[in-house]
C-alpha positions, 0 to 999 in steps of 0.5 A: 517464493515470490513477494506481494507488494502493497500500495497505500494510494495518496494524492502526493505520496503512495505508501509502499510495503512488501512481504517477505518471500514466505508472504507472511509479514509485511515490511515498509519501503520508502514512499513513492511520490505521485508524479510522472515516474510513479508507474516506472518505480512500481514496475521496477519494484515488481521486477527487482523484488519478484512481485507476483501480486500487487495489493492497492488500498481502496479508501472508503468512508466508515459508512462504506461510501466512496469518497474523492480518495476512493476515485483517486485510488481506483484510477491508480489501480486501473493504471497499474493493471494497464501498465504492469503486466508481470503481476496480478493487481487487486484492491483491498479495503484500507479503512482506518489504516492511516489512523492505526499507523499514526497511533502505532508510530506515536506509541513508538515515540515519534512526534507528528513531525517525524511521523510524516516521513513514515506514515504512508508506508506504515499505513501500507504495511498495516493494509498489506498485513491485513490482506495477508491475515485475511488469506490465512483465514481462508 
């Protein structure tokens, strides 16, 4: 079965997670730098991992309002839709995933300095797992 790719957009790095072939669990992948090679790297992941769906996180405030980060995520979503033609692209609410990832990494014994290298993809795992959990309740 094909996989689902989760992307947690950021201004400097995008966290990345991918499902197992049964699309039941999300696993972290190294974060991608936001630069001119980003779309190529996403396309390569889609091709190499037989990705059929890309879930792009959409950060909004706790009150449900859009922020500057929301606009950046929307732009990334549009870019992926325009440039990656081998997968469906959707957006998913990613409120509090970074906070949840920080807590999880802290409970795992990682100090703040070590967390920096993992936080983006840990947040992507949480966002993608929430998406998968939402599918199983439909």
